[in-house]
C-alpha angles and dihedrals in degrees: 000000000000119000095201142007089243089060089056091051095047094044091051090053091050095047095051091234129147113309092220122087121206122233092254092055091056103035094066092071132074117279090234091062092046091049092050092055093043092050093063095037095247084126117034129187106242108171131028103166093212099325113136111260095225093051093044093052094044097053106011097171093062094066114072091190093066120107125190126214123205109241105214096178089052092048090052091049091051092053092047096046098044093047102041097242114177134207131040116310123224122252113271093236102117143029094279122054126183106224101184142261128310119211111222130211094248094056096261125118130220129209111230124206135177115219119196133194097027098168093126111059092197091057090046090053090051089053090051090050090057094055094040104141116254092194127055096270128107130244124220113205110199114202126182095233134006117289117226099240125170120234089255092053090050088055091051092053092047090052090052092049092242117144117198115211120185109213089212089069097050113030138061132196090268103030123057102163110123124217094241097177091055093046094048101037091096093073118341101098112080095001106201132207120291106294089218093056096092096029123108097190145354121241128202119195135151089278092059138253126340135172118221136196119231092262091051090049091053090050091051091053089057090057097048091112087070091069129078089207120028121173116183106196091186092066096017090234118146125197120193122182130191113203114325096319128114113294123251108240120208137173116232126211116230091256093048090052090047097053093045090051090049091058096044092049095046097048091194138087113289135168110236091243090054093061122093092249095040092051088067093057119103094243144359089259093055090048090052091049090050092051094046092050090051094045093053089058097052108028139065117240113228101176144341093300102006128097128179102240105018114065121207118227110196123210107226094211104036123024089199088069096059115138135205133215132197098233109150119189116261094256095053115100118206141173131191119191119196133175117258 
């Protein structure tokens, strides 16, 4: 299943699992790879149960009683030293660690972070939003393994000048030097001003993400009759049309707008409590009620459990874990407008 011991280590960090690997998890890999991780302290022997320390360290795979702990401070030090990162790093006490600054060939500098436990893409995007650069300099977000981002979320990150680099793609047990030019080539050279600076709003349609000036926003409002689903986050007005009839106009609460935006931005199945807005609800039940109230205002009901734009994903073992996905049919036109 695993191609390398390093993949096991990085995956464990990203899943938030136990930081200790059992003997069997380690012994399946070549001793040269084990030795390379032990040499820098990224793996550390933690329990011998009476086995002599010298023997255990010399040939670790021959001692089933050995356990190996992942050394996060040592992993951070390896990344910093092998990649020439400057400045003081943050303390590895949470899910996001500041690693330092990287000097670039064109005279710019990049802030480099390590983000751990990235199993929820919506939470990862919220972390990226917090470190979004205020000055015209890029951010490199190192992650242990790839994060399952939607195309729209990738566009958001590109607009924020945040490059995501999975360590699994670039490092080995013995080599931790990252290909910075390749990672940064998508936007480092000639970094321009914040693309949101002159924008009045953000618009999500079937064709993707756009940023509009105020005049462009006013022009879009005049064309709202062209859309089957039109959500104006500036006024919180929602218009839903079935067929060619007159649209149903509703007023959204801030939370209802928030949870609808979460689904349209994610473009994948999510439980209401797993969204950014739903996570602030008191319970899973209250998050579900919030979503259902919002959905009724913007979608067309087709059956007892079926709606036109939001697809239900049932959980076969626990109905409380059902998820929803914004998956409109190909013929449905929609537009979501959000503040910058």
